N, C-alpha and C positions, 0 to 999 in steps of 0.2 A: 411689459411691452410685448407687442407681437411683431414678428418679422414681416416687414412690408417694404415695398419699393416706394419711391417718392411719387408714384403716379396713382393717386386715388386710393392709397392704402392697400393695393393688391399685393398678394404674396409674390416674392421673387421666384422666377421660374427655376426649376432644379438645374444644377450644373450638368451639362451633357457628359455622359460617360466616355472616357478616352478609349478608343478602339485600337486594336492592333494595327489597322491600316493607317491610323493617324500617327502612330509612333513611327511606322515605316516611312511615311511621307516626310515627317520632320527630320528623321535620321538620314534620308536619302538612300534608303536600302529597300530591298524587296520585302514583302510581307513574309515570305518563306524564310528569308535570312533572319529577320527579327524573331520569328517564332522559334527557330533553331537556337538562336543566341539565348533567349529567355529560358528555354527548356534544357539548355546544356547539351544539345545534340548537334549533329552536323559537323562538317570539317571547315571551321571558320578560323580566321586568324584571331589572336588575342585582341588586336586593336579593333576589329569589326565587332567582336562579341561585346567588348567593353563599351563601344559607342552605342550599340543597341540597348544595352542595359542602362547606361547613364541617361539616354533619352527617355526611356520608359520611366525611370525614377523621377526625372525632372518634370515629366508631364503627368505624373500620378497615375500611370497605367496599372490596372489590376486585372489579372487573367479572369476570364469568365469561369467561375467555379463549376457552374452547372454543366457547361459544355465539357469541361475537363472530366467531370465525374461520368458523364455519358460515354465518353470515349474509353475511359478506364473500366467502366462497368462496376464502379464502387462509389459509395457515398463518402468514404473516408471518415466514418463515424464509428467509434468504439464505445460500446456500452460498458458501464462500470457499476457493479453492485456488490454489497457486502452481505453475504448470506446469513452471517451470525446475528445481524441486527434486523431481521425481518419484521419483528414486532414494533420496533422503533427505528424506521429505516434511515433517518438522517442523523441520528445521534452518534454515529461512528466518527463524525468529524470532530467530536469532542475528545477523542482518543489521540494522544500524540502519535502512536504507531500508525493508526489508520489515516490520520491527517497527513503524515509524511509519505505513506505509501500512495495515497490518492494523488497528492501533489506531484510526487516523482513520476507516477504513471502518466499523468496528464502532460507533464513537461517533456518526458522522454518520447511519448507518442507524438506530440506536436512537432518535435524536431524531425520526426520521420514523416510528417505530413498528415497526421491523423488527429482529429479532435475527440476528446473524451466526454461522454454524456453520462452524468450521474443519474442512477436509476434506483427506485425503491425496490426492495426485495419482496414485493408482494406478488399479486397475480400477473404472470407473464402476459396473458392474453389481454386482460382488460386495461393494463396500464401502459405498456410500451411495445406491444407486438407490432404496431403499425409504423414504428420508426425504422428507417432504412439503415440498419446496423450491419457493418461488415463482420463484426465479431463482438464478443462480450467477455469481459474480465469479471470473474466471480471470485472475490476475495473471501477466504474462510467460509466455504459452504458448510452447512450442517450435514449430518448423515442423511443420505437419500434426498438430497436437496431437489425440490421440484423445479426450481429455476434451471439448474444444470440439465436435468432430464428433459425439460421442455425445449431448451435451446438445441440440444443434440438431436432431438426428434425432428426439429424444424430445419436441421442441416446447417445451423449457424455455428461457426468455430467457437469453442469455449477455451478460455485460458484461466486455470484455477490451480488448486493444490494437487497433491499426489493421489488424492482419492479417486481421480479419474484415469490413473495410469493404465495405458493399454486400450482405452476406449477410442473408437474411430471418431475423428473430429474434435478430440479433446487434447489439450496440451497443458503441461503443468510446470510450476516453479514452486519449490517448497524449501523449508529449512529442516535440519535434522533436530527435531524437538527432543527426541530421546537423548541424543548425544549432548545437547545443550543442558538438559536437566542433570545428567550425570556429571558433566563438567562443573556445574555450580555446586552440586552436593559434594563432589570430591574436594572442591576448594574449601567448603565449610568443614568437612571432616579433617582436612589437613590443618585447619585452624583450631582444632580441638572440639568441634561440635559433636555431641552424641545424642542430642535431643532436638533435631531440626523439625520444623513444622512447615508443611506446604500449604499455601493458600492458592486455590485454583478455581476457575469458573466451573459451574455445573453446566458443561457444554458438550455437544456431540460432534464438534468439529474434529477433524483428523489431528490437528495440532494438540488439542487438549486431551484427547484419548491417548495420544502417544506420551504426553507428559505424565498422565496417570500411570501408564504401564511402566515407564522408566523409573518413576518414583517407587513403585511397588517392588520392582526387581532390585533396585539399589538398596532398599531397606532390608530385603531378604538376604542379599549378599553380605550386608554388614551386620546381620543379626540384630536389627533394630525394629521396634514396632512402627507401623505406618501411622504417622501423625499428619492428618490432612483436614483442612476446612474448605468446604465448597461454597462458592458465592453464587447466588441465584441470578443476580443482575449485574450488568456492567455499570461502571461509574464510580466516582470517588466515594460516595456515601456508602453503598453496599460493600465495596471492597474494604474500606477502612473498618467497617463493622465486622467483616470477616477476620481482619487482622486482630481486632480486639478480642474476638472469640478465641483465636489461636493463642493469644498471650495469657489467657486465664490459666490458673493452676497454681498449686503450692508445692514446695519441696522439689522432689524429683519429677513431678508432673509439669514443672515450669520449664518451658522450652528455652534452649540456649542459642537457637538460630531460626531465622525466618526466611523462607524462599517464597516470594510473592509472584506468582505467574499472572494473576489478574491485574491488569494495568491500573495503577493508582499513583497519585501525587507523592513523590518522595518526602517532601516536608510533612504531609499529613500522616504518612506511615511512621516517621520518626516521632511525631508528636503523640501518636497513639501509644507507641512504646514507652514514652516518658510518662504518660498518664497512668500506665500500669506498673510504674516503678522500675523500669529497665533503663540502664545506661548503655548506649550503643557506642562502641562495640564491647565494652567491658563485660556486661551481663548478657548481651544479645547481639549476635552477628546478623546482618541484614543484607540480602540480595534481592533486587527487584528486576523482573523482566519489564523493561521500560525504555522508551525513547525520549523521556521527559528531560529536557536540558537542565532543569532545576537540580537534578541529582548531583551535578558538579559543584553546586553552590550551597548545599546544606552543611550543617555542622553536626556530625562529620559528613564529608562527601559520601554519597551512597554508591555502592557497587551495583552495576547494572549489567544485565544480559541483553544485548541488542540483537534483534532479529533482522537487522540491516535492511530496512524497507527500500532504500534507494537501490541496493543491489538486486533485490527481488523484482522491483519495477523494471530495471534495466534488462534483466534476463527475460522477463515476461514479454516485453516489447520486442526483443530480438526474436523470440519464437513467433510472435504475431506477424512481424515483417516477413519472416521466412515462409510463413503460410500464405499470407495475402499477396506478397510481392513476388515470391519465387516459387510458389506452387507446391510447397512441401505438403505431403499428405500423410506420411507415416507418423504415428504418435511419438512425441518427444517430450523430454522434461529436463529440468536442471535443479540440482540440490545446492542451495546457497549456504555456506557455513555461517554460523552465528559468531558473536564476539562477546567474550566476558571481559568487561572493564572493571578490574579490581581497584577499589578505593578503600578508604579508611573504615567504612561501616562494617566490613567483613574481615578485617585483619585484627587478630587478637593482639592487644598491647603486650609488649615484652615486660616481664617482671623486673 
């Protein structure tokens, strides 16, 4: 069926937009008073302010976004791009970490009056240079990321990781990757591990280069050989294959602990361990860097190292508001602590 009036099948005319002057007339107030009430400004009594707001709600009044943007000189749009996934720009949403980081960024920004626009990490000029963006969030940029360089050259504020520390127009939120790795490895050492293996992406992001450096230093400090497997691609398939590679070996070459920094499904990692003849945690201790909620429900429950994406998003949007709303110009950053949630998979059973 098509929408039509009862007069010759003609479409119904669109409902006229409710204007500010209509709300003022209905409420018996001046247009200036209603505007102040809806914007939270002016010296009005609570009764007058509530009357104006209630009338606007009842009439379905919506402010004219275009006019508001022109007055503020901003579009209130924030670009969001994941630099590490430039080759496959939308697959980052399959990652529990990036899904939570993206959702938290969008929700936190919206509470502050900004909408988030998801962007591919390809050519800045050809794909999204014409969008009216107030700023851009670049999650996990790769080394010498051309997107970050292009935005800074164009004078657009960039919010990203600590790789931009000190650059004009760039602001950062990051986690202490090195400290997180040392905490996880120290936990495994305390549980008796002497042959831990690291599974890590083959990536040039700051986070993963810090993971590599921390692992190398920790092994040297504990007089242990570096055991690491690098995963060329993101996703459960490649990471689980990397886990299986890490679990091969006989006798003293057989690992006794696994630290997986490349995000993968906890049930799939445990299943890979079982296929290779390991009992977790009896033969193999397991720690995953993961935001996957299934870690709580596996048998045994899996120890996870959380990068706290909601806290990262909150801190990032606070920097964004300080720059766009309050005129901050000096470079600034925030280091968010990680969280190790110890569960049965990494606790050696008592004899």
